[in-house]
C-alpha positions in Angstrom: 10.8 0.0 30.2 9.6 -0.5 33.9 8.6 -4.0 35.0 5.0 -2.7 35.0 5.2 -1.7 31.4 6.7 -4.7 30.3 4.2 -7.1 32.2 1.5 -5.0 30.4 3.0 -5.4 27.2 3.8 -9.1 27.4 0.2 -9.7 28.7 -1.1 -8.1 25.6 1.0 -10.1 23.3 -0.1 -13.3 25.1 -3.7 -12.5 24.9 -3.2 -11.5 21.2 -1.7 -15.1 20.7 -4.5 -16.6 22.4 -7.4 -14.6 20.5 -5.7 -15.4 17.4 -5.9 -19.0 18.1 -9.7 -18.5 18.7 -9.9 -16.8 15.3 -7.8 -19.1 13.4 -9.7 -22.3 14.8 -13.2 -20.6 14.0 -11.9 -19.6 10.2 -9.5 -22.5 9.3 -9.0 -26.3 9.9 -5.9 -25.3 12.2 -7.3 -26.8 15.4 -4.8 -25.5 17.6 -4.9 -26.0 21.3 -3.6 -23.1 23.2 -2.8 -23.8 26.9 -1.9 -21.1 29.3 -0.2 -21.5 32.4 0.9 -18.2 34.0 3.2 -16.3 31.9 3.2 -19.5 29.1 1.2 -20.1 26.2 1.8 -23.5 24.7 0.1 -24.1 21.3 -0.4 -27.9 20.3 -1.1 -28.5 16.5 -2.8 -31.6 15.4 0.4 -33.2 14.6 1.4 -32.8 18.0 4.1 -30.3 17.2 4.2 -27.4 19.7 5.3 -23.8 19.8 6.1 -22.5 23.5 5.6 -18.9 24.1 7.0 -17.7 27.7 7.9 -14.5 29.6 11.2 -13.9 31.0 10.3 -11.2 33.4 13.9 -10.6 34.8 15.1 -9.6 31.2 12.1 -8.1 29.9 11.8 -10.4 27.1 9.3 -12.7 25.4 10.8 -16.3 24.2 9.5 -18.7 21.6 10.4 -22.2 21.0 9.6 -23.9 17.7 10.5 -26.6 15.5 12.7 -23.6 13.9 14.4 -23.0 17.0 14.6 -20.8 20.1 14.1 -16.9 19.7 14.3 -14.2 22.0 12.3 -10.8 21.8 12.4 -7.3 23.2 9.8 -4.6 22.8 11.4 -1.8 20.7 8.5 0.6 21.5 6.4 -0.3 18.6 6.7 -4.2 18.3 8.5 -6.9 19.7 11.9 -7.8 17.8 14.1 -10.9 17.7 17.2 -9.9 19.7 19.4 -11.3 16.9 17.9 -9.3 14.2 15.7 -12.0 12.9 12.3 -10.0 12.8 9.3 -9.5 14.4 7.5 -11.8 16.6 4.0 -12.1 15.0 5.3 -12.3 11.8 7.8 -15.3 13.0 5.1 -16.9 15.0 2.7 -16.8 11.5 5.7 -18.5 9.8 6.7 -21.0 12.4 2.8 -21.9 12.9 2.2 -22.5 9.1 5.3 -24.4 8.8 4.2 -26.8 11.7 0.2 -27.0 10.7 0.9 -26.8 7.1 -1.8 -24.3 6.7 -1.3 -20.5 6.1 -2.0 -18.9 9.4 -1.8 -15.4 10.3 -0.8 -14.1 13.8 -1.0 -10.4 14.7 -0.8 -8.2 17.8 -4.4 -6.9 17.4 -6.8 -8.0 19.9 -10.2 -7.8 18.0 
């Protein structure tokens, strides 16, 4: 993957996270504050817990830090997969956000 391809894919991921937060705030009582600063999105939940997602441009990875730990993801041509075999980015984000918010939350790569 070229640097440009990585940046395009990674930007789509961050945008999908932001749009999912907007959707979840409209459809549920999640009240997630999504704060964007460059290549990083911080999700802040009402209980003040956070999930931080940031781009690691030199490695062509996306990193996520949640209460469950820190995770690194690489694009496999279809999805962002954990580099240690621990699943797909949006599935994991959904699980971690649900655990931290105590609500069933679903994130996806869809931009609609």
